[in-house]
N, C-alpha and C positions, 0 to 999 in steps of 0.2 A: 656389140650389144647382145650377142647370142645368149649370154647367161640370163638376161631378162626374159627372152622368149622361151628358153628352156624351162625356167621356173614357172612361167604362166602355163605352158603346155603340160606341165607335170601335175597341175591341179585337177583333182577328180571332182565329179559332181557331188560325191559324199562330203568332200572337204568344203565345197561351197555351201552345203546344207549346214555344216558346223559353223561356218562364218556367220550365217544367218542366225543360228542358235546363240552364238556368242553375242551378236549385236542385240538380240532380243533381251538377253539377260542384262546387258549393260543398260539398255533402254528402261527396263523395269527398275533397275537400281537408281539411275540418275533422274529419270523423268517421274516415275511413279513412287520413287523412294521406298521400294520394297526391299528390305534387308540389304541396303547398299554395300555394307562391309563384307557381305558374303557373295552376292550375285555379281557385283562388279569384277572382283578378281577371278571368279569362275568364268564369267563371260570373256574376259580378256585372255585368260589362260586357254579357253577353248579355241580361240583364234591362233594363239601361239603354237600349240601342239599340232595344229593341222596345216601349218605352212609346209610346203614341199621341202624335204631334206632339212627340216627345222633344226636349228642349233640348240634348242632347249631340251632335245632328247638325245640319247646316245646314238651314235652313227659311225659308220666306217667310211672314211674319206679315201680319195685317190691314193694309191700306194699302200693300202691296207692299214691306214692310220686310224686308230680308235680314238674317238672324242667322246667326252662325257657331257651330257646336257644337264643344266641346273634343275629343271623341273623334274626330270627323271631321278636325279640324285635326291632331291627333296622327298619325292615319293618313296624311293627305296629306303631312305634313312628315317624319314619322319612318320611314315605310315606302314609300309610293308614290313620293315625290320622290327619295329617295336610299338606301332600304333601311338607314337609319342605325341604327335600334334593334337589329335582329337582328345586324348586323355589329359594333356596339359591344359587344354581349353577349359576343362571342368574345374580347375582350380579357380579360374577367373569367374566362372558361372557361380560356383559355390560362394565366393566372396561377395557376389552381388545380392544373394538371396537373404531375406530376413524371414526366418522361420517362426518369428514371434506370433503372428496371427494364426498360424497353423497350430502351434503349441497351445494357444489359448482356446482353441476350438478343435480338439483332436478328432472329432467325427469326420472332419473334412479329409482325413487320411483315406477314407473309403473311396472318395472320388478319384484319387490318384491311382487307385487300382481298377475301379470300374471303367475309367476312360481309356484303358489299354485293351479293351475288348476288340477293337478294330485290328490290332496286330494279329491276334490269333485267328480271327475270322478270315483275314486276307491271306495268311499262311495256308490255310486249308484251301481257299479259293485258288491261289496260285498253283498249289500242288495239283488240284483237279484240272487246271488248264495246261498241265504238262511240264511245269518247271521242276527241276531237281529239288530235293529237300533243302539243301543249303541255299540255293537261289530263292526258293519260295520263302524261307525263313528271313532272308535278307530283305526281300521285297516287303514282307509284312511289317518289318521294323520301321518302314517309312511312317507307319501310323503312330509311332512314338512322337512324331513332330519334333524330333531332336536330331539335327544333322550329324553331330559328332558320334552319337550312338549308332546311327544308321551306317556311317562309314566304318566304325569299329567292328560292328557285327558282320558286315559284308566282307571286311578284310579277314577277320578271324575264320569265317566260314568259307573263305576263298571263292566268293561269288564272282562270276565273270561279268556281272552287270553293275559293278560298283559305280561307274560314271553315271549311268541312268538313275540309279538309286539315290546318289548324292544330289543330283539335279532335282529329282522329284521331292526329296525330303526338304531341301532348302526352299524350293519354289512354293511348296504348300505351306511351309512356315511363314513365308512372306505373304501368302494369300489368305491368311487367317481371317482378316476383316471381311473377305468376300465369301469364303466357303462356309465358315461357321454359322453366320446368321441364317443362311439358307437351310442348313442342316437342322438347326435348333427349331426354326419355325415349322419344319416339316413334321415334327413329332410333339409339338406343344400347342396348346390353345391360348388365346389371348388372356383368359382368366388365369391360367397357370403362370403366364409371363408377368402378371400383375401382382403375384404373391410378394408380400413384404416380409423381410427378415430383420429382426432386431439384432443389433450388434452390441454385445456386452462382453468385451474382451476381459479375460482374467489376467491377473498379473503373472508375468513369466520371469522367474528369477535368473540372475546371471549364471548361477550354477546349472540350472536346467538348460540354458542356451549352450553352455560349454559341453555338458554331458550328452546332449542330444546327438551331435554328429559322431561322437565316439560310439554310442550305443547303436545307432543306425548302421554304422560300418561293421560292427561285430555281428549284429543280427543278419545283415545282408551276406556277410562272409560265411555264416553258418548255413543259411537257407539256399543261397545261390552264389557259390564261390567264384563263378566266372564273372560276377558283377563287381567284384572287389575293386578292380582297377577303376571302374567307372564311379561307383558309389564312394570309394575311398578318397579319390581325388576331389570329388564334389564336396564331400564332407570336410576334407582337409582345408579347402578354400573357405568353407563356412566357419571352421574353427579359427582360422586366421582372423576372420571378421569379428567373431564373438569373444575372443580371449581378452581383448581390451588392451593388450600390450604390444600389438604389432600394427598400429594404425597406418604407418607409412607403407608397410608391406601389403596391407589390405587394400589401400588405395591403388598401389601398383598392380595388384592382381586384378582388380576390377576394371582398371583402365588400360595401362600400358601393356600388361601381359595379355589380357583378353583381346585387345585390338590387334596386337602384333600376331598372335597365334591365329586369329580369325582370318587375317589377310593372307598369311602363309598357307593356311589350310585351304582357303578358297582357290588359290592359284595352283596349289600342289595337286588337289583332287582333279584338276583339269587333265592330268596325265591319263586318267581313265576315260577321257572324252575324245579319244582319237576316233576319226571318222569310221575306220574299218570295224571298230567295236561298238560304236554308238549308233550309227545310222542303219537301223534294221527294224523290222516290225515288232521285235521283242521290246525295244525301247518304248514304243508307243503303248504297248500292252502294260509295261511296267508303270508308265505315267498314269494310265487308267486305274491300275490296281492301287497305286499310291493314293489316288483320290478316294477310292473306295475305303482304304484303310483309315484315312483321315476323317472321312464322313462318319464311318462306323464307330470310330473312337468317340466322336462328338455325340452321336446318337446313344452310344452305350452309357456315357456319363449322364445324359439327360434322362434316359429311361430308368436308370438306377435311382436317381433322385425321386422320380415319380413313384417308384416301388416303395422307397422309404416313407413317402408321404401317406401311404396306405396305413401305416402303423403309428403315425405321429398325430398329436393333438393339433387342433386348428391353429393355435397361436405358435406352434413349433414347426409348422410345415416349411419345407425348403423350396425356394424358387427353382424349378427344374433347370433353368438356364445356367445356374451355378455349376451343375454337374458337367456341363460342356467345358468348363475351365480346367477340368482335371487332366487335360493333355499337357505336354511338356513345353509348349510354346510360351515361355515366360518372358515378359509379362503381357505379351500381345493378347493372349486369349482372355485374360482377366479384364483388360481394357475393353475388349469387344463386348463382353457380357455387361460391363458397367454401362456402356453406351446403349446397348439394347434395352437395359432396364430403364434408363432415363427416357428413352424414346417412348416406351410404353407408359411410363408414369414419371414425370419430371422430379418427383420427390422420393423416388425409390432408388436408393443407393446400394448397389450390390458389390461394390469394389472390394471391400475387405473380405467378404465371404468368397468372392471369386479368386482373390489373391491366395487365400488359404488353400483352396482346391488346386490352384495353379502350381504353387510350390510343392504341394504333395505330388502333382504330376511329374515334377522333375525327378523325384525319388522313384516314383512308380515306373517311369520310362526306362531308367537305367537298370533297375532290378528286373524289369521285363526283358531287357536285352540280355542280361546275364542268364536268366532262366531259359530263354530261347537257345542261347549258345550251348548251355549244358544239355538240354533235351536233344538237340540235333546231334551233338557230338556223341552222346550215349547211344542214340539210335544207329548212327553210322558205325559205331564200334561193335554193336551187336550184329550188324549186317555183314561184317567182315569175317 
């Protein structure tokens, strides 16, 4: 039975910490039902990759025999080589989104931009705290409230903190119902939260719905070429939904494809959660900075709505809470704003306005990711 004792004796205290982290993520997924399709595979993967001489990672056995681990292979193939998994997930996300409410109320596009404020605020803060520019930029993208975008940006910029960034991004996505109400109430008054908004949606033609993803892709490609993979696959998924002739493929993208890629992405990203790279003070700092990014995104959207209200007539004013839905956590953030509105006034329904801002945030977050990548790459090129 020596092999049992040797395995137990090989466990380090850092690996024990990662077992605890994995169990916490599984607990949040199963008991609290926080993003179970993401946190459960991430939690289980964190345990797998931290077992001594684990078979899910590449290793050299006795006799100099090289073996290949499945999680490391998935990471090398699906993330490091081509960023395939996070990009493919955007097809499913795009197929889920109905841009109709946004197209009928185009001014909500502004909130998809305003609610990305936390990204750039946190990039500056992380740089001030001593992180290298690529790491600071990757940490700031946590504020996008978009796990695949966070993974993609940190991979392209070769951040050594990808594991901590992924955990922070997905954790705060799951904690939207807890974090956002506190942030919103911090910068609004009860009178502002009681503002009612009329919903008078205009008709959106099928041609408009079809042309929208094509036009957005072209514009994003011209403004922020590095965002084309993200925006393009998001819009491709939406085009499948809106074209009207690919119903079965749209259903597949929304359900089977999105669920499968989510599971694979969750357990694959666990490769970057190995104890030696994860258990350090930088991880705690990154989790803190991620919370700052998330809160500042929410506050940025709310303050922008309050700014617009200075120029709007009384019957046109925007409930500032709607601005908080401009983040990418779709549709969780919109639901949170709806619940907050009903809590303040049972007859105040803000869901459709919040949904419009929320889907705009999907576009805003991936464009912001592309912009950040381009800016960082250009700065590094000039420094060489």
